[in-house]
DSSP file (Angstrom, degrees, kcal/mol; ACC not computed):
  #  RESIDUE AA STRUCTURE BP1 BP2  ACC     N-H-->O    O-->H-N    N-H-->O    O-->H-N    TCO  KAPPA ALPHA  PHI   PSI    X-CA   Y-CA   Z-CA
    1    1 A X              0   0    0      0, 0.0     2,-0.5     0, 0.0    66,-0.2   0.000 360.0 360.0 360.0 136.6  -14.3  -18.2   -2.3
    2    2 A X  E     -A   66   0A   0     64,-3.2    64,-2.7     2,-0.0     2,-0.4  -0.940 360.0-172.8-110.8 125.2  -13.1  -19.2    1.2
    3    3 A X  E     +A   65   0A   0     -2,-0.5     2,-0.3    62,-0.2    62,-0.2  -0.949  17.3 142.5-118.0 137.1  -12.6  -22.9    1.9
    4    4 A X  E     -A   64   0A   0     60,-2.2    60,-3.4    -2,-0.4     2,-0.4  -0.954  42.5-111.5-157.3 175.6  -11.8  -24.5    5.2
    5    5 A X  E     -A   63   0A   0     -2,-0.3     2,-0.4    58,-0.2    58,-0.2  -0.938  25.4-162.2-116.0 140.9  -12.5  -27.4    7.5
    6    6 A X  E     -A   62   0A   0     56,-2.7    56,-2.8    -2,-0.4     2,-0.5  -0.962  11.7-138.6-123.5 142.9  -14.4  -27.2   10.7
    7    7 A X  E     -A   61   0A   0     -2,-0.4     2,-1.4    54,-0.2    54,-0.3  -0.867  13.1-135.9-101.7 128.2  -14.4  -29.7   13.5
    8    8 A X        +     0   0    0     52,-3.4     6,-0.1    -2,-0.5    75,-0.1  -0.690  44.9 150.9 -82.9  95.4  -17.7  -30.5   15.2
    9    9 A X        +     0   0    0     -2,-1.4     2,-0.2    73,-0.7    -1,-0.1  -0.132  12.5 148.8-120.8  35.5  -16.5  -30.4   18.8
   10   10 A X    >   -     0   0    0      1,-0.1     3,-1.6     2,-0.1     4,-0.1  -0.526  49.4-134.3 -73.6 136.3  -19.7  -29.3   20.6
   11   11 A X  T 3  S+     0   0    0      1,-0.3    -1,-0.1    -2,-0.2     3,-0.1   0.869 107.8  43.8 -57.6 -38.8  -20.0  -30.7   24.1
   12   12 A X  T 3  S-     0   0    0      1,-0.3    -1,-0.3     3,-0.0     2,-0.1   0.399 109.0-134.4 -88.9   4.0  -23.6  -31.6   23.5
   13   13 A X    <   -     0   0    0     -3,-1.6     2,-0.9     2,-0.1    -1,-0.3  -0.344  64.7  -8.3  77.4-161.7  -22.9  -33.0   20.0
   14   14 A X  S    S+     0   0    0     -3,-0.1     2,-0.3    -6,-0.1    39,-0.1  -0.612  88.3 164.3 -72.1 108.6  -25.0  -32.3   17.0
   15   15 A X     >  -     0   0    0     -2,-0.9     4,-2.1     1,-0.1     5,-0.2  -0.915  51.2-119.5-133.4 151.5  -27.9  -30.4   18.7
   16   16 A X  H  > S+     0   0    0     -2,-0.3     4,-2.6     1,-0.2     5,-0.2   0.892 113.5  55.9 -57.6 -41.8  -30.7  -28.2   17.6
   17   17 A X  H  > S+     0   0    0      1,-0.2     4,-1.8     2,-0.2    -1,-0.2   0.904 108.4  47.4 -60.0 -42.3  -29.4  -25.3   19.8
   18   18 A X  H  > S+     0   0    0      2,-0.2     4,-1.7     1,-0.2    -1,-0.2   0.901 111.9  49.9 -66.6 -41.0  -26.0  -25.5   18.1
   19   19 A X  H  X S+     0   0    0     -4,-2.1     4,-2.3     1,-0.2    -2,-0.2   0.886 108.1  53.4 -65.6 -38.9  -27.6  -25.6   14.6
   20   20 A X  H  X S+     0   0    0     -4,-2.6     4,-2.6     1,-0.2    -1,-0.2   0.904 106.6  52.8 -62.2 -41.1  -29.8  -22.6   15.4
   21   21 A X  H  X S+     0   0    0     -4,-1.8     4,-2.2     1,-0.2    -1,-0.2   0.890 108.6  50.5 -62.2 -39.0  -26.7  -20.6   16.5
   22   22 A X  H  X S+     0   0    0     -4,-1.7     4,-2.6     2,-0.2    -2,-0.2   0.934 111.6  47.2 -62.7 -45.9  -25.1  -21.4   13.1
   23   23 A X  H  X S+     0   0    0     -4,-2.3     4,-2.0     1,-0.2    -2,-0.2   0.895 111.1  51.6 -63.7 -41.3  -28.2  -20.3   11.2
   24   24 A X  H  X S+     0   0    0     -4,-2.6     4,-0.5     2,-0.2    -1,-0.2   0.901 111.8  46.6 -63.4 -41.2  -28.4  -17.1   13.3
   25   25 A X  H >< S+     0   0    0     -4,-2.2     3,-1.3     1,-0.2    -2,-0.2   0.934 112.0  50.6 -65.1 -45.1  -24.7  -16.3   12.5
   26   26 A X  H >< S+     0   0    0     -4,-2.6     3,-1.8     1,-0.3    -2,-0.2   0.836 100.2  64.6 -63.0 -33.4  -25.2  -17.0    8.8
   27   27 A X  H 3< S+     0   0    0     -4,-2.0    -1,-0.3     1,-0.3    -2,-0.2   0.698  91.3  65.5 -65.2 -18.6  -28.2  -14.8    8.6
   28   28 A X  T << S+     0   0    0     -3,-1.3    -1,-0.3    -4,-0.5     2,-0.3   0.570  99.1  63.4 -79.0  -8.9  -26.0  -11.8    9.4
   29   29 A X    <   -     0   0    0     -3,-1.8     4,-0.1    -4,-0.2    42,-0.0  -0.762  67.7-144.2-119.7 160.8  -24.1  -12.1    6.1
   30   30 A X  S    S+     0   0    0     -2,-0.3    -1,-0.1     2,-0.1    41,-0.1   0.639  70.4 101.9 -93.9 -17.9  -24.8  -11.9    2.4
   31   31 A X  S    S-     0   0    0     37,-0.1     2,-0.5     1,-0.1    37,-0.2  -0.201  81.1-107.8 -66.3 155.6  -22.4  -14.7    1.4
   32   32 A X  E     -B   67   0A   0     35,-2.8    35,-2.1    12,-0.0     2,-0.5  -0.751  36.7-164.1 -80.3 129.5  -23.5  -18.2    0.5
   33   33 A X  E     -B   66   0A   0     -2,-0.5    11,-2.7    33,-0.2    12,-0.4  -0.956   9.9-179.9-125.5 112.9  -22.4  -20.5    3.4
   34   34 A X  E     -BC  65  43A   0     31,-3.0    31,-2.6    -2,-0.5     2,-0.4  -0.901  18.6-158.9-117.4 140.2  -22.3  -24.2    2.8
   35   35 A X  E     -BC  64  42A   0      7,-2.6     7,-2.6    -2,-0.4     2,-0.4  -0.956  21.5-170.1-108.5 136.5  -21.3  -27.1    5.0
   36   36 A X  E     +BC  63  41A   0     27,-2.5    27,-2.6    -2,-0.4     2,-0.3  -0.966  16.8 162.6-132.3 145.3  -20.4  -30.3    3.1
   37   37 A X  E >  S- C   0  40A   0      3,-2.2     3,-2.5    -2,-0.4    25,-0.1  -0.848  71.9 -18.8-160.7 123.0  -19.7  -33.9    4.0
   38   38 A X  T 3  S-     0   0    0      1,-0.3     3,-0.1    -2,-0.3    24,-0.0   0.856 127.8 -47.4  49.2  44.6  -19.6  -37.0    1.9
   39   39 A X  T 3  S+     0   0    0      1,-0.3     2,-0.3     0, 0.0    -1,-0.3   0.354 113.4 119.2  82.1  -6.8  -21.6  -35.4   -0.9
   40   40 A X  E <   -C   37   0A   0     -3,-2.5    -3,-2.2    15,-0.1     2,-0.4  -0.728  45.0-164.3 -92.2 142.7  -24.2  -34.0    1.4
   41   41 A X  E     -C   36   0A   0     -2,-0.3     2,-0.4    -5,-0.2    -5,-0.2  -0.984  12.8-170.6-132.1 137.7  -24.6  -30.2    1.5
   42   42 A X  E     -C   35   0A   0     -7,-2.6    -7,-2.6    -2,-0.4     2,-0.7  -0.993  14.4-149.5-126.3 124.6  -26.4  -27.9    3.9
   43   43 A X  E >>  -C   34   0A   0     -2,-0.4     4,-3.2    -9,-0.2     3,-1.1  -0.837   9.0-151.1 -90.0 115.5  -26.8  -24.2    3.1
   44   44 A X  T 34 S+     0   0    0    -11,-2.7   -17,-0.1    -2,-0.7   -18,-0.1   0.672  95.0  45.1 -66.2 -15.6  -26.7  -22.4    6.4
   45   45 A X  T 34 S+     0   0    0    -12,-0.4    -1,-0.3   -19,-0.1   -11,-0.1   0.593 129.3  19.8-100.0 -12.5  -29.0  -19.6    5.1
   46   46 A X  T <4 S+     0   0    0     -3,-1.1    -2,-0.2     2,-0.1     2,-0.0   0.620  97.5  92.3-131.1 -22.8  -31.6  -21.8    3.3
   47   47 A X  S  < S-     0   0    0     -4,-3.2     2,-0.1     1,-0.1    -5,-0.1  -0.329  78.9 -99.1 -77.5 159.8  -31.5  -25.4    4.6
   48   48 A X     >  -     0   0    0      1,-0.1     4,-1.8    -2,-0.0     5,-0.1  -0.372  28.5-115.5 -72.8 157.4  -33.7  -26.6    7.4
   49   49 A X  H  > S+     0   0    0      1,-0.2     4,-2.7     2,-0.2     5,-0.2   0.890 117.2  56.1 -58.7 -40.9  -32.4  -26.9   10.9
   50   50 A X  H  > S+     0   0    0      1,-0.2     4,-2.6     2,-0.2    -1,-0.2   0.890 104.8  52.0 -61.7 -39.8  -32.8  -30.7   10.8
   51   51 A X  H  > S+     0   0    0      2,-0.2     4,-2.2     1,-0.2    -1,-0.2   0.908 111.4  47.2 -62.4 -41.6  -30.7  -30.9    7.6
   52   52 A X  H  X S+     0   0    0     -4,-1.8     4,-2.4     2,-0.2    -2,-0.2   0.918 112.5  48.4 -67.5 -44.0  -27.9  -29.0    9.4
   53   53 A X  H  X S+     0   0    0     -4,-2.7     4,-1.7     1,-0.2    -2,-0.2   0.928 111.7  50.6 -60.7 -45.4  -28.1  -31.1   12.5
   54   54 A X  H  X S+     0   0    0     -4,-2.6     4,-0.9     1,-0.2    -2,-0.2   0.908 110.8  48.4 -61.3 -42.6  -28.0  -34.3   10.5
   55   55 A X  H >X S+     0   0    0     -4,-2.2     3,-0.8     1,-0.2     4,-0.7   0.917 110.8  50.2 -65.2 -42.3  -25.0  -33.1    8.5
   56   56 A X  H 3< S+     0   0    0     -4,-2.4     3,-0.3     1,-0.2    -1,-0.2   0.795 109.2  53.2 -66.1 -26.9  -23.1  -32.2   11.7
   57   57 A X  H 3< S+     0   0    0     -4,-1.7    -1,-0.2     1,-0.2    -2,-0.2   0.680  96.3  70.2 -79.1 -17.7  -23.9  -35.6   13.2
   58   58 A X  H << S-     0   0    0     -4,-0.9     2,-0.3    -3,-0.8    -1,-0.2   0.839 111.1  -0.2 -70.5 -34.2  -22.5  -37.4   10.1
   59   59 A X     <  -     0   0    0     -4,-0.7    -1,-0.1    -3,-0.3   -51,-0.1  -0.971  56.4-125.4-153.6 161.7  -18.8  -36.5   10.8
   60   60 A X  S    S+     0   0    0     -2,-0.3   -52,-3.4     1,-0.2     2,-0.4   0.722 100.6  48.3 -82.2 -23.1  -16.4  -34.8   13.1
   61   61 A X  E     -A    7   0A   0    -54,-0.3     2,-0.3    -3,-0.0   -54,-0.2  -0.978  68.6-177.5-124.1 129.4  -14.9  -32.7   10.3
   62   62 A X  E     -A    6   0A   0    -56,-2.8   -56,-2.7    -2,-0.4     2,-0.4  -0.891  28.2-117.4-121.6 152.2  -16.9  -30.8    7.7
   63   63 A X  E     -AB   5  36A   0    -27,-2.6   -27,-2.5    -2,-0.3     2,-0.5  -0.769  26.4-155.4 -86.0 133.4  -15.9  -28.7    4.7
   64   64 A X  E     -AB   4  35A   0    -60,-3.4   -60,-2.2    -2,-0.4     2,-0.5  -0.951  11.5-176.4-111.3 126.1  -16.9  -25.1    5.0
   65   65 A X  E     +AB   3  34A   0    -31,-2.6   -31,-3.0    -2,-0.5     2,-0.4  -0.985   2.8 178.7-126.3 121.8  -17.4  -23.2    1.7
   66   66 A X  E     +AB   2  33A   0    -64,-2.7   -64,-3.2    -2,-0.5     2,-0.4  -0.985   1.3 175.5-127.8 129.7  -18.2  -19.5    1.8
   67   67 A X  E     + B   0  32A   0    -35,-2.1   -35,-2.8    -2,-0.4     2,-0.3  -0.994  32.8  65.7-138.1 130.2  -18.6  -17.2   -1.3
   68   68 A X  S >  S-     0   0    0     -2,-0.4     3,-1.4   -37,-0.2     4,-0.2  -0.892  89.1 -57.3 151.0-177.8  -19.6  -13.6   -1.5
   69   69 A X  T 3  S+     0   0    0     -2,-0.3     3,-0.2     1,-0.3    -1,-0.1   0.816 132.7  34.9 -63.2 -33.3  -18.7  -10.0   -0.6
   70   70 A X  T 3> S+     0   0    0      1,-0.2     4,-2.6    -3,-0.1    -1,-0.3  -0.059  78.9 128.1-111.9  32.0  -18.4  -10.7    3.1
   71   71 A X  H <>  +     0   0    0     -3,-1.4     4,-2.7     1,-0.2     5,-0.3   0.832  68.3  55.2 -61.4 -35.7  -17.0  -14.2    2.9
   72   72 A X  H  > S+     0   0    0     -3,-0.2     4,-2.1    -4,-0.2    -1,-0.2   0.959 113.9  39.5 -64.3 -49.4  -14.0  -13.6    5.1
   73   73 A X  H  > S+     0   0    0      2,-0.2     4,-2.2     1,-0.2    -2,-0.2   0.886 116.3  51.9 -66.6 -38.9  -16.1  -12.3    8.0
   74   74 A X  H  X S+     0   0    0     -4,-2.6     4,-2.3     2,-0.2     5,-0.2   0.927 110.6  47.5 -63.9 -45.4  -18.8  -14.9    7.4
   75   75 A X  H  X S+     0   0    0     -4,-2.7     4,-2.7     1,-0.2     5,-0.2   0.916 111.9  50.5 -62.6 -43.3  -16.3  -17.8    7.4
   76   76 A X  H  X S+     0   0    0     -4,-2.1     4,-2.1    -5,-0.3    -1,-0.2   0.907 110.5  49.7 -62.4 -41.8  -14.6  -16.5   10.6
   77   77 A X  H  X S+     0   0    0     -4,-2.2     4,-1.4     2,-0.2    -2,-0.2   0.919 113.3  45.0 -64.1 -44.9  -18.0  -16.2   12.4
   78   78 A X  H  X S+     0   0    0     -4,-2.3     4,-1.2     1,-0.2    -2,-0.2   0.909 111.4  53.0 -67.2 -41.8  -19.1  -19.7   11.4
   79   79 A X  H >X S+     0   0    0     -4,-2.7     4,-0.6     1,-0.2     3,-0.5   0.904 107.6  52.1 -59.4 -40.7  -15.7  -21.2   12.4
   80   80 A X  H >X S+     0   0    0     -4,-2.1     4,-0.9     1,-0.2     3,-0.8   0.842 101.5  61.3 -64.4 -33.2  -16.0  -19.5   15.8
   81   81 A X  H 3< S+     0   0    0     -4,-1.4     3,-0.3     1,-0.3    -1,-0.2   0.833 101.9  52.3 -63.0 -32.0  -19.4  -21.1   16.3
   82   82 A X  H << S+     0   0    0     -4,-1.2   -73,-0.7    -3,-0.5    -1,-0.3   0.679 108.8  50.9 -78.2 -17.2  -17.8  -24.5   16.0
   83   83 A X  H <<        0   0    0     -3,-0.8    -1,-0.2    -4,-0.6    -2,-0.2   0.590 360.0 360.0 -93.8 -12.1  -15.2  -23.6   18.7
   84   84 A X     <        0   0    0     -4,-0.9    -2,-0.2    -3,-0.3    -3,-0.2   0.363 360.0 360.0-137.2 360.0  -17.6  -22.4   21.3
C-alpha cells in the first residue's frame, strides 16, 4: 500500500474538469485509489465525479491511499494530476 498527501493546488479550484482528469488517470490502473479527508472517502475508480469534486473542495491537502499490483505507478500518476 502506498500512502501520501496531495495538495489541491489547481488554478481553477475544485472543478469538474480536474476531477474528470483524475478519474481518467485512475481508470488506467488496476489498483484501488482512494482520496480521504476528515473521514470522507472518494474512490477514484468508483465514486461519482461530484463526490470527488466535493472532497477536493473540502481541504487543500488530501490523503492518497493506493493499493494493488500497480500502486507505485498509479500513485505517481494521480500525484502528477494534482501538480498540473
